[in-house]
C-alpha positions as CSV (number, residue, x, y, z in Angstrom):
1,X,0.1,-0.3,0.0
2,X,1.7,3.7,-1.3
3,X,1.7,6.2,1.3
4,X,2.7,8.5,-1.3
5,X,-0.6,9.6,-2.9
6,X,-2.6,10.1,0.3
7,X,-3.9,13.2,1.0
8,X,-3.6,14.7,4.9
9,X,-6.4,17.2,5.7
10,X,-4.3,20.2,7.5
11,X,-5.7,19.2,11.1
12,X,-4.3,16.2,10.8
13,X,-0.7,16.7,10.1
14,X,0.8,17.8,13.0
15,X,-0.3,14.3,14.5
16,X,1.3,12.2,11.9
17,X,4.8,14.0,12.5
18,X,6.5,11.7,14.3
19,X,10.0,10.2,14.0
20,X,10.3,7.4,11.3
21,X,11.1,4.6,14.1
22,X,7.8,4.9,15.1
23,X,6.1,4.6,11.4
24,X,5.0,0.8,11.5
25,X,2.0,-0.9,10.5
26,X,0.1,1.3,13.3
27,X,1.4,4.1,12.1
28,X,0.4,3.4,8.4
29,X,-3.3,2.7,9.6
30,X,-3.7,6.4,11.3
31,X,-2.4,7.4,8.2
32,X,-5.4,5.3,6.1
33,X,-7.7,6.9,8.5
34,X,-7.1,10.1,8.8
35,X,-6.5,10.9,5.3
36,X,-10.0,9.7,4.6
37,X,-8.6,6.8,2.4
38,X,-10.4,4.3,5.1
39,X,-14.0,5.3,5.4
40,X,-14.3,5.3,9.6
41,X,-16.3,6.8,12.0
42,X,-15.7,9.6,14.3
43,X,-14.6,6.9,17.5
44,X,-12.1,5.3,15.0
45,X,-10.5,8.3,14.1
46,X,-10.3,9.5,17.9
47,X,-8.3,6.4,18.3
48,X,-5.6,7.1,16.1
49,X,-5.0,10.8,17.1
50,X,-4.6,9.4,20.7
51,X,-2.3,7.1,19.4
52,X,-0.1,9.5,17.6
53,X,-0.5,12.3,20.4
54,X,0.5,9.5,23.3
55,X,3.7,9.3,21.1
56,X,4.9,13.0,20.9
57,X,3.9,12.9,24.6
58,X,6.4,10.1,25.4
59,X,9.3,11.9,23.7
60,X,8.3,15.7,24.8
61,X,6.7,14.9,28.6
62,X,8.6,13.8,31.3
63,X,5.8,13.2,33.0
64,X,4.3,10.5,30.6
65,X,5.5,7.3,32.0
66,X,5.1,5.4,28.8
67,X,6.6,4.4,25.8
68,X,5.6,2.9,22.4
69,X,8.0,0.1,21.1
70,X,7.0,-0.9,17.4
71,X,9.6,-4.0,17.6
72,X,7.6,-5.6,20.3
73,X,4.1,-5.1,18.5
74,X,5.5,-6.3,15.4
75,X,6.5,-9.9,17.0
76,X,3.5,-10.3,18.3
77,X,1.6,-9.6,14.8
78,X,4.0,-11.7,13.0
79,X,3.3,-14.7,15.6
80,X,-0.4,-14.1,15.1
81,X,0.2,-14.1,11.0
82,X,1.7,-17.4,11.5
83,X,-1.7,-19.2,12.6
84,X,-4.7,-20.6,10.7
85,X,-8.0,-19.5,10.9
86,X,-10.5,-22.4,12.1
87,X,-11.0,-23.5,8.5
88,X,-7.1,-23.5,8.5
89,X,-6.9,-20.8,6.1
90,X,-3.7,-18.2,6.6
91,X,-4.5,-14.8,6.7
92,X,-2.4,-11.7,6.4
93,X,-4.1,-9.5,9.4
94,X,-6.1,-6.4,8.3
95,X,-4.3,-3.0,9.2
96,X,-6.8,-2.6,12.1
97,X,-5.8,-5.9,13.7
98,X,-2.7,-4.7,13.7
99,X,-3.5,-1.3,15.2
100,X,-5.6,-3.0,17.8
101,X,-2.5,-5.8,18.4
102,X,-0.1,-3.0,18.5
103,X,-1.9,-0.6,20.8
104,X,-2.4,-3.6,23.5
105,X,1.3,-5.1,22.9
106,X,3.4,-2.7,21.7
107,X,3.0,0.4,24.8
108,X,4.7,0.0,28.1
109,X,5.5,1.6,31.2
110,X,8.8,2.7,32.5
111,X,8.9,-0.6,34.3
112,X,8.6,-2.7,30.8
113,X,4.8,-4.0,32.1
114,X,2.1,-3.9,29.3
115,X,0.5,0.3,29.9
116,X,-3.0,-1.1,29.2
117,X,-4.7,-3.0,31.4
118,X,-8.2,-3.0,30.1
119,X,-8.9,-2.9,25.8
120,X,-12.5,-2.0,24.7
121,X,-13.0,-2.9,21.4
122,X,-16.9,-2.9,19.5
123,X,-17.1,-3.9,15.6
124,X,-20.1,-5.7,14.4
125,X,-20.2,-9.2,13.6
126,X,-18.0,-11.6,11.6
127,X,-15.4,-8.1,11.9
128,X,-12.2,-11.0,12.4
129,X,-12.2,-10.1,15.8
130,X,-12.1,-14.1,17.2
131,X,-8.7,-14.4,15.6
132,X,-7.3,-11.7,16.9
133,X,-8.4,-12.5,20.3
134,X,-7.3,-16.1,19.8
135,X,-3.9,-15.0,18.5
136,X,-3.4,-12.4,21.8
137,X,-4.2,-15.3,24.2
138,X,-1.9,-17.8,22.4
139,X,0.8,-15.6,22.4
140,X,0.2,-14.5,26.2
141,X,0.0,-18.2,27.1
142,X,3.3,-19.2,25.6
143,X,6.0,-16.3,25.4
144,X,4.8,-13.8,28.5
145,X,7.2,-13.6,31.5
146,X,5.1,-11.6,33.9
147,X,4.0,-13.1,35.8
148,X,6.8,-16.0,34.9
149,X,4.7,-18.8,35.9
150,X,1.0,-19.7,36.6
151,X,-0.4,-17.2,34.3
152,X,-4.4,-17.6,34.4
153,X,-5.7,-17.1,31.1
154,X,-9.9,-17.2,30.9
155,X,-11.9,-16.7,27.6
156,X,-15.0,-15.3,29.7
157,X,-18.2,-14.7,28.4
158,X,-22.0,-14.8,29.6
159,X,-22.6,-18.1,29.0
160,X,-20.6,-21.1,29.0
161,X,-21.3,-21.7,24.8
162,X,-20.1,-18.4,24.2
163,X,-17.5,-18.8,26.4
164,X,-16.1,-22.1,24.8
165,X,-16.0,-20.5,21.3
166,X,-12.7,-18.4,21.9
167,X,-11.5,-21.1,24.2
168,X,-11.7,-24.1,21.0
169,X,-10.3,-21.4,18.9
170,X,-7.5,-20.8,20.8
171,X,-7.1,-24.9,21.3
172,X,-6.9,-25.2,17.9
173,X,-4.3,-22.8,17.1
174,X,-2.3,-24.3,20.1
175,X,-2.2,-27.9,18.4
176,X,-1.4,-26.6,14.8
177,X,1.5,-24.3,16.7
178,X,2.7,-27.5,18.4
179,X,2.5,-29.7,15.2
180,X,5.0,-27.0,13.8
181,X,7.1,-27.2,16.9
182,X,7.3,-30.6,18.2
183,X,9.7,-29.5,21.0
184,X,6.4,-28.1,22.6
185,X,4.6,-31.2,22.4
186,X,6.1,-32.3,25.7
187,X,5.4,-28.8,27.5
188,X,1.5,-28.6,26.6
189,X,-1.4,-30.2,26.7
190,X,-5.2,-30.1,26.6
191,X,-7.4,-31.8,29.0
192,X,-11.0,-31.4,28.0
193,X,-11.6,-27.5,28.5
194,X,-8.2,-26.8,29.9
195,X,-5.0,-25.9,28.2
196,X,-2.0,-26.3,30.3
197,X,1.7,-25.6,30.1
198,X,3.2,-27.9,32.2
199,X,6.9,-26.2,32.6
200,X,5.5,-22.7,34.2
201,X,2.2,-24.2,35.5
202,X,0.3,-21.4,33.2
203,X,-3.3,-22.5,31.9
204,X,-6.1,-21.3,29.3
205,X,-9.8,-21.8,30.0
206,X,-13.3,-21.0,29.5
207,X,-14.9,-18.8,32.4
208,X,-18.7,-18.0,32.5
209,X,-21.2,-17.5,34.9
210,X,-21.7,-21.2,35.7
211,X,-18.2,-21.9,36.5
212,X,-17.4,-22.6,39.9
213,X,-14.5,-21.1,42.3
214,X,-11.0,-21.1,40.6
215,X,-8.5,-21.5,43.3
216,X,-5.9,-18.8,43.5
217,X,-7.7,-17.0,41.2
218,X,-5.6,-14.0,39.6
219,X,-6.5,-13.6,35.9
220,X,-3.3,-12.5,34.0
221,X,-5.5,-12.4,30.8
222,X,-9.4,-12.2,30.2
223,X,-11.1,-12.1,27.4
224,X,-14.6,-10.9,27.9
225,X,-16.4,-12.1,24.5
226,X,-19.7,-10.9,23.5
227,X,-20.2,-8.3,26.6
228,X,-23.4,-6.8,25.6
229,X,-25.2,-10.0,26.8
230,X,-24.4,-9.5,30.2
231,X,-27.0,-8.3,32.4
232,X,-24.6,-7.0,34.9
233,X,-21.0,-6.1,35.5
234,X,-20.3,-8.8,38.1
235,X,-17.8,-10.6,35.6
236,X,-16.1,-8.0,35.2
237,X,-15.5,-7.0,38.4
238,X,-14.7,-10.4,39.8
239,X,-11.8,-10.5,37.2
240,X,-10.8,-7.1,38.2
241,X,-10.9,-7.6,42.0
242,X,-8.7,-10.8,41.0
243,X,-6.1,-8.5,39.1
244,X,-5.1,-7.0,42.1
245,X,-1.8,-8.3,42.9
246,X,-0.5,-8.7,39.4
247,X,2.2,-6.5,38.1
248,X,0.5,-6.8,34.4
249,X,-2.4,-7.6,33.5
250,X,-5.3,-7.5,30.8
251,X,-8.6,-7.0,30.3
252,X,-10.1,-7.3,26.7
253,X,-13.5,-6.6,26.1
254,X,-14.6,-7.4,22.5
255,X,-18.1,-7.0,21.4
256,X,-20.6,-6.5,19.0
257,X,-23.5,-3.8,20.0
258,X,-27.0,-5.3,21.5
259,X,-30.8,-4.9,22.3
260,X,-30.5,-4.6,25.6
261,X,-29.7,-0.8,26.5
262,X,-29.6,-1.6,29.7
263,X,-26.8,-3.9,29.9
264,X,-23.7,-2.7,31.9
265,X,-21.5,-2.6,28.2
266,X,-23.9,0.3,27.0
267,X,-24.5,1.9,30.8
268,X,-21.1,1.8,31.6
269,X,-18.1,0.7,29.1
270,X,-19.2,2.4,26.0
271,X,-20.0,5.8,27.4
272,X,-16.4,5.6,29.0
273,X,-14.5,4.4,26.1
274,X,-16.1,7.6,24.3
275,X,-15.3,9.9,26.9
276,X,-11.6,8.5,26.6
277,X,-11.6,9.0,23.3
278,X,-13.0,12.5,23.1
279,X,-10.1,13.2,25.5
280,X,-13.2,14.5,28.3
281,X,-11.5,12.1,30.6
282,X,-7.9,10.5,31.0
283,X,-7.3,6.9,31.8
284,X,-4.1,6.3,30.4
285,X,-4.3,2.7,30.8
286,X,-7.4,2.2,29.1
287,X,-7.3,1.6,25.1
288,X,-10.6,2.0,23.5
289,X,-11.5,1.9,19.5
290,X,-14.9,1.3,18.5
291,X,-16.3,0.5,14.7
292,X,-19.4,1.8,14.5
293,X,-22.2,3.6,12.1
294,X,-22.4,7.2,13.0
295,X,-25.9,7.2,12.4
296,X,-29.0,5.1,11.8
297,X,-29.6,5.7,8.8
298,X,-26.3,5.0,7.5
299,X,-27.0,1.3,6.4
300,X,-28.9,2.6,3.5
301,X,-25.5,3.8,2.3
302,X,-23.1,0.9,1.2
303,X,-20.2,3.2,1.0
304,X,-20.3,3.8,4.9
305,X,-20.7,0.4,5.7
306,X,-16.9,0.5,6.7
307,X,-17.0,2.3,9.4
308,X,-18.4,-0.3,11.5
309,X,-17.2,-3.2,9.3
310,X,-13.6,-2.2,9.1
311,X,-12.3,-5.3,6.5
312,X,-14.4,-3.8,3.7
313,X,-11.5,-0.5,3.6
314,X,-8.7,-3.1,3.7
315,X,-9.0,-5.7,0.4
316,X,-10.8,-5.6,-2.6
317,X,-11.8,-9.5,-2.3
318,X,-13.0,-8.7,1.1
319,X,-15.2,-5.8,0.4
320,X,-17.0,-7.5,-2.3
321,X,-17.6,-10.4,-0.1
322,X,-19.0,-8.6,3.0
323,X,-20.8,-6.1,1.0
324,X,-22.4,-9.3,-0.8
325,X,-23.2,-10.5,2.7
326,X,-24.6,-7.5,4.3
327,X,-26.8,-6.3,1.5
328,X,-28.5,-10.3,1.7
329,X,-28.8,-9.6,5.2
330,X,-30.7,-6.0,4.7
331,X,-32.7,-7.1,1.9
332,X,-33.8,-10.3,4.0
333,X,-34.1,-7.7,7.1
334,X,-36.2,-5.3,4.9
335,X,-38.8,-8.4,3.6
336,X,-39.3,-9.6,7.3
337,X,-39.2,-6.2,9.0
338,X,-36.4,-7.3,11.0
339,X,-34.2,-4.5,10.6
340,X,-33.3,-3.5,13.8
341,X,-31.8,-6.9,14.2
342,X,-29.1,-6.8,10.8
343,X,-28.6,-2.5,12.5
344,X,-27.5,-4.5,15.7
345,X,-25.5,-7.3,14.9
346,X,-23.9,-6.1,11.0
347,X,-23.8,-2.7,11.8
348,X,-22.9,-2.3,15.5
349,X,-25.5,0.3,16.3
350,X,-27.1,-0.1,20.0
351,X,-30.9,-0.6,19.4
352,X,-33.6,-1.6,21.7
353,X,-34.8,-5.0,21.5
354,X,-37.7,-7.3,20.8
355,X,-37.8,-8.2,24.6
356,X,-40.0,-5.4,25.1
357,X,-42.1,-6.7,22.0
358,X,-45.7,-5.8,23.1
359,X,-46.6,-8.9,21.4
360,X,-44.4,-12.3,20.4
361,X,-45.0,-12.2,16.7
362,X,-45.2,-16.1,16.8
363,X,-48.5,-15.5,18.9
364,X,-49.9,-12.9,16.8
365,X,-48.8,-15.6,13.4
366,X,-50.8,-18.2,14.7
367,X,-54.1,-16.4,14.7
368,X,-54.3,-15.4,11.0
369,X,-56.9,-16.9,9.5
370,X,-60.1,-16.3,6.5
371,X,-63.3,-15.5,8.1
372,X,-66.7,-14.3,6.8
373,X,-67.3,-10.8,7.9
374,X,-70.5,-10.2,5.7
375,X,-73.5,-8.7,8.2
376,X,-71.4,-8.8,11.8
377,X,-71.2,-6.6,14.2
378,X,-68.5,-4.4,13.9
379,X,-66.1,-1.4,15.3
380,X,-64.5,1.0,13.9
381,X,-60.8,2.4,14.7
382,X,-58.8,5.3,13.3
383,X,-55.5,6.2,13.8
384,X,-55.0,9.4,11.6
385,X,-51.4,10.3,11.3
386,X,-49.6,13.4,10.3
387,X,-51.0,14.6,7.2
388,X,-48.1,13.3,5.1
389,X,-47.5,9.8,6.9
390,X,-49.6,7.0,6.9
391,X,-53.4,6.8,8.4
392,X,-55.1,3.6,9.3
393,X,-58.2,2.2,9.8
394,X,-59.2,-1.1,11.6
395,X,-62.3,-3.1,11.7
396,X,-63.1,-5.4,14.8
397,X,-65.7,-7.8,14.0
398,X,-67.5,-9.9,16.4
399,X,-67.6,-13.6,16.0
400,X,-70.7,-14.0,18.2
401,X,-70.8,-17.7,18.1
402,X,-67.2,-18.2,19.2
403,X,-67.0,-14.9,21.3
404,X,-63.9,-14.1,19.4
405,X,-62.9,-10.7,17.7
406,X,-62.1,-10.9,14.2
407,X,-59.7,-7.8,12.9
408,X,-59.4,-6.4,9.4
409,X,-57.2,-3.6,8.7
410,X,-56.4,-1.2,5.9
411,X,-53.5,2.0,5.8
412,X,-53.6,5.1,3.3
413,X,-49.9,6.3,2.7
414,X,-48.8,9.7,1.9
415,X,-46.1,10.3,-0.8
416,X,-44.9,13.8,0.5
417,X,-41.0,13.8,-0.1
418,X,-41.5,11.1,-3.1
419,X,-43.2,7.7,-2.7
420,X,-39.5,6.1,-3.1
421,X,-37.6,7.8,-0.7
422,X,-40.7,6.7,1.7
423,X,-40.1,2.9,0.8
424,X,-36.6,3.5,1.4
425,X,-36.9,4.9,4.7
426,X,-39.6,3.2,6.1
427,X,-38.5,-0.1,5.0
428,X,-42.0,-1.1,3.6
429,X,-42.6,-1.6,-0.2
430,X,-45.8,0.4,-0.4
431,X,-46.2,0.2,-4.3
432,X,-46.1,-3.4,-3.9
433,X,-48.7,-3.1,-0.4
434,X,-51.5,-0.9,-2.7
435,X,-51.0,-3.6,-5.7
436,X,-52.3,-6.3,-2.8
437,X,-54.8,-4.3,-1.7
438,X,-53.3,-3.8,1.6
439,X,-53.0,0.4,1.7
440,X,-54.3,3.2,-0.8
441,X,-51.5,5.6,-1.9
442,X,-52.9,9.2,-1.5
443,X,-54.3,10.5,-5.1
444,X,-53.2,14.3,-4.0
445,X,-50.5,15.9,-5.9
446,X,-49.6,17.5,-2.8
447,X,-48.6,14.2,-1.3
448,X,-50.4,14.6,1.7
449,X,-53.7,12.1,2.7
450,X,-56.9,12.7,1.1
451,X,-59.4,12.3,4.0
452,X,-62.3,11.7,1.2
453,X,-60.1,8.6,0.1
454,X,-60.6,7.1,3.8
455,X,-63.9,8.1,4.2
456,X,-65.1,6.5,0.7
457,X,-63.2,3.4,1.8
458,X,-64.7,3.0,5.4
459,X,-68.2,3.9,3.5
460,X,-67.7,1.2,0.8
461,X,-66.4,-1.5,3.2
462,X,-69.6,-1.0,5.7
463,X,-72.0,-1.2,2.6
464,X,-70.2,-3.8,0.8
465,X,-70.0,-6.5,3.6
466,X,-73.2,-4.9,5.1
467,X,-71.5,-4.1,8.5
468,X,-73.6,-3.2,11.7
469,X,-71.4,-0.4,12.6
470,X,-71.8,0.0,16.6
471,X,-69.3,2.9,16.9
472,X,-66.2,4.7,15.2
473,X,-63.3,5.1,17.8
474,X,-61.1,7.5,16.8
475,X,-57.6,9.4,18.5
476,X,-58.7,12.8,18.8
477,X,-55.5,14.3,17.5
478,X,-55.3,15.2,13.5
479,X,-59.4,14.4,13.5
480,X,-60.9,18.3,13.0
481,X,-61.1,17.8,9.5
482,X,-62.3,14.0,9.2
483,X,-65.4,14.9,12.1
484,X,-66.3,17.6,9.5
485,X,-66.3,15.8,6.4
486,X,-68.2,12.9,8.3
487,X,-70.8,15.0,9.3
488,X,-71.1,16.4,5.9
489,X,-72.1,12.5,4.8
490,X,-74.7,12.2,7.6
491,X,-73.1,9.1,8.8
492,X,-75.4,8.2,11.7
493,X,-72.8,6.1,13.4
494,X,-72.0,7.0,17.2
495,X,-68.4,8.2,17.3
496,X,-66.7,7.9,20.2
497,X,-63.0,9.9,20.9
498,X,-60.3,7.6,22.6
499,X,-58.2,9.4,25.5
500,X,-54.6,9.1,24.5
501,X,-53.1,8.2,27.7
502,X,-52.6,5.4,30.5
503,X,-56.1,5.6,32.3
504,X,-58.3,4.6,29.1
505,X,-55.5,2.4,27.0
506,X,-53.4,0.5,29.6
507,X,-56.0,-1.7,30.3
508,X,-57.6,-2.8,26.8
509,X,-54.0,-2.8,25.9
510,X,-52.9,-5.5,28.2
511,X,-56.5,-7.0,27.6
512,X,-55.7,-7.5,23.8
513,X,-52.6,-9.1,24.4
514,X,-53.8,-11.8,26.4
515,X,-56.8,-12.3,24.0
516,X,-54.4,-12.6,21.4
517,X,-52.2,-15.2,23.1
518,X,-55.1,-17.1,24.3
519,X,-56.2,-17.1,20.2
520,X,-59.5,-15.1,20.9
521,X,-58.4,-12.1,18.4
522,X,-58.2,-13.3,14.8
523,X,-56.9,-11.8,12.2
524,X,-56.9,-11.5,8.2
525,X,-53.4,-11.8,6.6
526,X,-52.1,-8.7,6.4
527,X,-48.4,-7.6,6.2
528,X,-48.6,-4.0,6.9
529,X,-50.4,-5.0,10.2
530,X,-47.5,-7.6,10.9
531,X,-44.8,-4.9,10.3
532,X,-46.6,-3.1,13.3
533,X,-47.2,-5.9,15.8
534,X,-43.2,-6.8,15.3
535,X,-42.5,-2.2,15.8
536,X,-44.7,-2.2,19.0
537,X,-43.0,-2.5,22.2
538,X,-44.7,-2.5,25.6
539,X,-43.7,0.7,28.6
540,X,-44.8,0.4,31.5
541,X,-45.3,3.6,33.0
542,X,-46.7,3.8,36.6
543,X,-48.0,0.6,36.7
544,X,-49.6,0.8,33.5
545,X,-48.9,-0.4,30.2
546,X,-48.5,2.1,27.1
547,X,-47.4,0.9,23.7
548,X,-44.3,2.8,22.0
549,X,-42.5,2.3,18.8
550,X,-38.8,1.9,19.2
551,X,-37.3,4.3,16.0
552,X,-39.6,7.2,14.4
553,X,-39.4,5.9,11.0
554,X,-41.1,2.4,12.6
555,X,-44.5,2.2,11.9
556,X,-47.3,0.8,14.4
557,X,-50.6,3.0,13.1
558,X,-52.7,-0.2,12.1
559,X,-52.2,-1.9,15.6
560,X,-52.8,1.4,17.2
561,X,-56.3,2.0,15.1
562,X,-57.0,-1.8,16.0
563,X,-56.3,-0.8,19.6
564,X,-58.5,2.3,19.7
565,X,-61.5,0.0,18.0
566,X,-60.9,-2.6,20.5
567,X,-61.1,-0.1,23.5
568,X,-64.7,-0.1,23.1
569,X,-65.2,-3.7,21.0
570,X,-64.3,-5.1,24.5
571,X,-66.9,-3.6,26.6
572,X,-69.6,-5.9,24.3
573,X,-71.2,-8.1,26.6
574,X,-71.7,-11.2,24.6
575,X,-74.7,-12.7,26.0
576,X,-76.8,-9.9,27.1
577,X,-80.0,-11.1,28.9
578,X,-82.6,-8.5,28.1
579,X,-83.8,-6.7,30.9
580,X,-87.0,-5.1,31.6
581,X,-86.5,-1.4,31.9
582,X,-86.2,0.2,35.5
583,X,-87.9,2.8,35.9
584,X,-85.9,4.5,38.8
């Protein structure tokens, strides 16, 4: 890779101006990042700037007690490049991998111990992190000399299965290494879930919540894999407290983003790493690098994907391979409505999970059925959006024989700002949906929703199916124009305003969910209603339950209009005894 044609922005020039002895692979990586040759997020750039600044400090500032030793880093890189991956292939390490190794294995303090005792690396799935980590573990196991005996190395994770992934990779690589260096054979052995070094009593083992007490627990190196899955920081605390007596130790936290925004990685570690990178907080022994999208929308722009998937920057072969893989994931997720999973796992973007989903989609799906709605008693629900967005109308039909509710729904789509842009933003192909009759696109030039189109649809639907309408239940915000239109049409149906708040909605929201689980709420096939169900999360506010959506662009209107209708439909008494009127 030639560095000659790389243009460096003025602001970064001074950082890159360092003595030649430091211009190793890590430096080359910094050049590629700061010149913009590699597409990176803000935090990746800050990690590079920090390294270069620190080199300057190590030369100029006597109070800065750390020094960078490129030759040492190179040794570790060479060793890791000599190891095969799980499939037996050999890879040159990517520049970002070399950068990370150089940081954790190239910086030393005045006593020649490793500078960093904690490293935080956050990147998307399939980013080549396992190879990096297992190589570091193996190097420590075979060659580190402080402590010279009994180095305890742990591959830690939230559960045993995850912890074993890194461990098995290390074991595989060790076996390969022994086959290349036969004199090691008598020194190392693998006994089930343990790698032992007979000469100096060092070992590697997996560590998870279900591992029992470890005798004389002093973890020299611990790798915590997929830390986002940890619900508490007890593992981290346990390791940290065990390291107290060691002169050098390292905790390596490596993870993709997760769905649980209450996880300690998201609440503690990730913000802490950002504080260090922005230089708001100084922790000289904490190394951090983050590869993530700078904004949620970037997944739509292929040229930005390298921010969370740094391998894309590195070679044309990989670029093509990863981009194809990601494109497949995006297409599939767009189709299935599971984009948030892909954003989290493949673009390393923290987002709310489906744990708080209002409904389990499988529960909903099993109630999809055909039903004859002709002549049924029905409640109409209206959720009116901003004029240029989505308006949904839902009908809850009473099945009086089986005492069940049956839902049909239809949406109206505004096209302000262009239909295509809306399709891409909402991840819903409205063109296709309208061809299949699930929604109606506005016929107004302005792109805003035409209230007459909505009311015509309701009118036609009632007449065609001979419905006995019990009430029209509406969300009061944005209704005023509609009410006037309804009055003009002389409809004789009862209009009921559904107040937006926990008092009115909490019980029906809970009850509707139970009825779905119970199989008492059936519905027709409708992908827009399905998407709304997937997007809805339930929020507990002061003992009551409300429905919200995870992201602004996510649509839950068809579900909300169904709930509005259900507020009143749920009050219907199936077996009304005709009582004599009481004259009180």
